[in-house]
N, C-alpha and C positions, 0 to 999 in steps of 0.2 A: 435419840434419847436426850431429855432435857438435862441441863447442867446440874440442877438440884438432885435429880435422880442419880446422876453420876456420883455426886459427892456422898450421898447417903449410903452408897455401897461401901464406903470406906470410913467407918466411924472413927478410926484412929487419927483422921485428919484434924479433928478438933484438938486432940491431945498434942499433935504435931505443932500447930500454930501457938497453942498455949505455952508449950515449953520453949519454943524459939523466941517468942515475943517477950518472955520473961527472963531470957538469958542476957545478962548485962555484962558479963565478964569479957575482957579483951584478950585473955590469954588463950592461945591455941591449946586444946586439950592434948596432953601427952599420954599416949597409950602405954600400958604397962610393958608391953613387948611388941616388937615388930612382927606382924603376923601376915599370913597370906589368906586372902578372902576367897576360899574355894567355891563357895556358892555363887559369888559374883562372877567367877570364872565360868561356872556352868551356865549362868544366865546369859553371859555374853555369847557362849556357843549356841544356845537356843536362838538368840536374836540373829546371829549370823546365818544359821540354817534357814530361818524364817525369811530372811532377805533373799536368799537364793531361790527358794520356792516362790516367793512373791514375784521375782523377776521372770521366772519361767511362766508363771500364771499371767503376767502382763501380756505375753505373746499368745498364749493359748486361749485366754479369755480376756480380750482387751477391755471389756466393760467391767469396771470395778464392782458394779452392783451384782455381778454374777460370780465374782471371785470369793472363795471361802477365806482368803487370807489378805483381804484388800487393805488392811490397816498396818501391814508389816513395814511400811515406809517409816512408821514411828520408831522402828528399831534404831534409827539414826539418833533420835532424841535420847533414847536410852543409852546408846553408846556415848554421846556427849556428856550426859550426866555422870555416867560411870567414870569417864575419863577425868572430869573435874575432881571427883572424889579421890581417885587413885593418884593423880598428880599431886594434889594437896597432901595426901598421906605420905607419898614417897619423898616429897621435896620441901615441904613447908619449913622443916627444921634444919635443912641442909643447904638450901639454895644460897643463903647469904655467904657461906664459906665456899660453896661451889663456884659461884659467879655465873653471870648470864651466859657467857660464851660457852662454858663447859656444859651448862644445862641444855643449851640449844644443840650442842654437839651430841649429847646423849639422846636427845629426842630424835635427832636425825638418824643416829645409829639404830634406834629402836624402830622407827617408822619408815625411813626412806628406802631401804632395800626392797621392800615389797611394793613400794610405789614404782620403782624402776622395773621390777619383775613383772608387775601388772602391765606396765607400758610396753614391755617387750612382747609379752603374750598378745596384747591387743594389736600391736603392729603386725605380728605374724598372721593373726586371724584376718586383719583388714586386708593385707596384701594377698593372702593365699586362700581366701574364702571361696570354696568351690561352687557355692550356690548363688553368688551375687557378683555383679559387675560394678559395685559401688566404688571400688578402688580406682577404676578407670576414670571416673568422674572427678576424683580428688587426688590423682597421682601427684600432681604438682605441689600439693599441700601436705604430702605425707610426712616430710621431715618436720614441718611446723607442728603437725598434729602430735608427732612423737615427742618433740621437745616440750610441747605444752603439757603432756601427761607426765613426762619425766621431771620437769622443773616446776610443776604446779602453777603454770601460767594459763589462766582461763582462755580458751580459744573456741568459742561456739561457732561451728561452721556447717556441719552436716544437717541440713534441715530435713532431709528425707528420713532421718532417724532421730527425731526428738530435739535436735539443736542442743545437745549436751555441751556443757562447759569443757569436758574432756572426752572427746568421742571415743578414742581408742580404749579407754577404760573408765566409763562413766562414774563409778563409785569414788574416783579420785576427788570429786567435788567436796566430799566430806573431809578428806584429808587436807584440802586447801584451807578450810575453816578451822580444822583442828590445829594446823600450824599457826594460824593467826591467834587462836586462843592460847596456845603455848607461849607465843611471843608476849602476848598480853599478860600472862601469868608471870613470866620471867621479868617483865619490866615493872609491873606494879601490883598485880593481884595477889602475889605471894605476901606482900606486906600490908595489904589493905585491911583495915579494921572491920569488925563485924557490922558497924553502922554503914560503912561504905559498901560492903558486900550486900547488905540488905537493900540498900538503895539501888545498886546496880541490878540486882536480881529482880526487884519489883518493876523497875523501868523496863527491863528485858522481858518480863512476863507480859507487860502491857503491849510491847512491840510484837510479841509472839501472837497474842490475841488479834492484834491488828493485821498481822500477816495472814493468819488463818481466815479472818473475815474477808480480806482483800482477794485471796486466791481460792477461797472455798474450803481449803484443807491445808495440812502441813506437809503434803508431799511435794515440797518445793526446795529450791536452793541448788538444784542440779543443772538447770538449763539457762540459756542465754536470756530467756524471757521471764525467769522467776528467781534469778540468782540472789536477789536481795533477801529472799526468804531464808536463805542459809545463814545470813548474819543474825537474824532474829532467833533462829533455832539454836545456834551455838552460843549466843550471848546469854540466853536464859539457862539452858541445860548445863553448860559448863560451869557457870557461876553457882548454880544451884547445887551441883555436885561438890564444889569447894565448900559451900556453906554447910552442907550436911556433915562434912568432915570437921570443919572448924567448930561447929556447935557440939561436937562429940555425940551426935545423934545416931545411936545404934539401937535399934529395937530388938530387945531380947525376945526370942520366940522359939517355940518348939517346931515351928514349920521348917521343913527341910527343903532340899533342892527340888524334889518332885512337886511340892505344893507351891513354892514360889515360882518355879518354872511354869506351872500351869496358869498362875495368875498372869505372868508375862505373856504367855501364849494366848490367853483369853483376850488380852488387849489387841493382839494382832488379828484375832478372829472376829472382832466386832464387825457387824454388818456395815457396809458402806452406805452413808446417807448424805446425799448432796445437800439436803436441807440443814442437817445438824452437824456435819463434820467440823465446821468452824468452831463449834462448841466442844464436841467430843475430843478432838485432837489436842487443843490446848489443855483441856482437863486432864488428859492422860499425861502429857508432858509436865505440867505444872504441879500436879498433885500425886499421881500414881507412881511415876518413875522415881522421884526423890524418896518416896516412902519405900519403894521396892529396893532401892540401893541401900537405904538405912537398915531395912530388915535383912537383906542379904548379908550386910556387914556384921550384923549382930547375931545371925543364926549360926548354929553349929552344924557342920556337915556330918552326915552319917558315914562311918568307915566304908560301907558298901558302895557309896556313891562318890567317894572322895576322888578316886582315879578318873571316873567319868567326868566330874567337874573340871579336874585339872586338864584332861585331854581336850575337853570342849573349849576351855579358855585358850589353850595353846593353838588350836587350829582356827579359832574364830577370825583372827585378823588375816592370816593367809587366805582363808576361804573367801572372806569379804573382798579381798584385793585381787584375786585371780579369776573369779567366777564369771565376770560379765562378758569378756570376749566370747565365751562359749554360749552366752545368751544371744549374742549377735549371730553366731552360727545357727543356733536354733531358729532365730527369726528369719534368716535367709532361707533355711530349709522349708519353713512353713510357708513363706511367700512363694517359693518356687513350686512346691509339690502339693500344697493344700491338704495335708494329712487330716484324717478324722481324729476325733477326740480320743478314741481308744489308743491309737498309735501315739498321739502326743503324750498321753499319760505314761505309757511305757518309756518314751524318750525322757520325760521329765524325771521319773523315778530313777532311771538309770543314770541320768545326768547328775542328780543331786548326790547319789551315792558315790559316783565316780569323782565328782568335784571335791567331796570330803576327803577321799583317798589322795587325790592329787595335792590338795592343800597340805595334808600331812607330809607327803614326800617333799614338797617345796619347803615346808618348815624345817624338816630334819636335815635335808641335804643342800639347801641353798640359803635360806634366811638365817638360820642359827649360825652356820659357819661364817657367813659374811659379818654378822653382828659380833661374833666372837673375835674375829680378826681385827675389826676396827676398835673394839673395846680394849683389846690387848695393846693397841697403839696408845691408849691413854693410861700408860703405866704409872704416871705421876700421881694418879688418884685411884689406887686399887680398891678403895672402899665405896666407890660411887654407886648410887642406887641403880638398879637395873630396870625399874618400871618406866 
């Protein structure tokens, strides 16, 4: 699909740029009350589930042209944009008093327990995988692989399986860039004026287009041979999310969770096109996702879907961080037994449902208690934001 065709699908884009380019104030908008964005939580849950399905499909249907959800790798760009918005919302008015160190401590408490949990699960699967002997080939490097995943130190090693930056738990690559973005926010982005943010965002958008053109699409950043793409993806989407918040850009709409979730899902379901992905992918990241975040922030959730959105948001991060070791198990099983598509469909459906349940259990019985423990240690600042 041509870029112009992509843009005409979203007429609100013209209004978006008109409003942003004519906003000359330097003051961060103060919301009347601190609120929780339930629809954004729900969208995050949809994106996380889409990622799990996408990773299963990569094994069952390796050719993206035959996958019905081949663009779900763009969920990471949505996550980054949403993260920038939420971080700015939670900390812009507080970080000066909070201080850089306490801000980073809070981010560690929020993010790192699941980094460790994912690494532990990945280690167990790597060592005890009953369908593969890959562990025997890399037994001497097992400790380094674990430390790599647990400490967010890129260590691409296993070429037999995609040369991931973090083999034990590949999604850790996006947390690596998320941490860098958080450090950048704590050092200077929180106090950057709108002109600076606009400049950074525009330059980052150009780098994103360059990365998509160079690699053919934006499914990059996770491997030793495409890691630089992750810098372009986080640089644009994170700063774009901050900019959406700083400009007070919230689109009031009657569209609810179902409608906005369908739009997000439609992006993931776009047909894979080797010829046009380098245009389609940046168009989604640069235009659609910031608009979707702004619309989700301005939309009111229906009482009937409020709990669904809340629960989706709660399990999204655990699901994202614990699912991939089980994808490795699925891959080993497929390589060994060569099952038919009917059998793989049953396994994938069972796997997705089971992983959602496991993610919920990990959230309730492991992640939340750990975070609560460490936050209680920070008793000197009982009013610290939790996002």
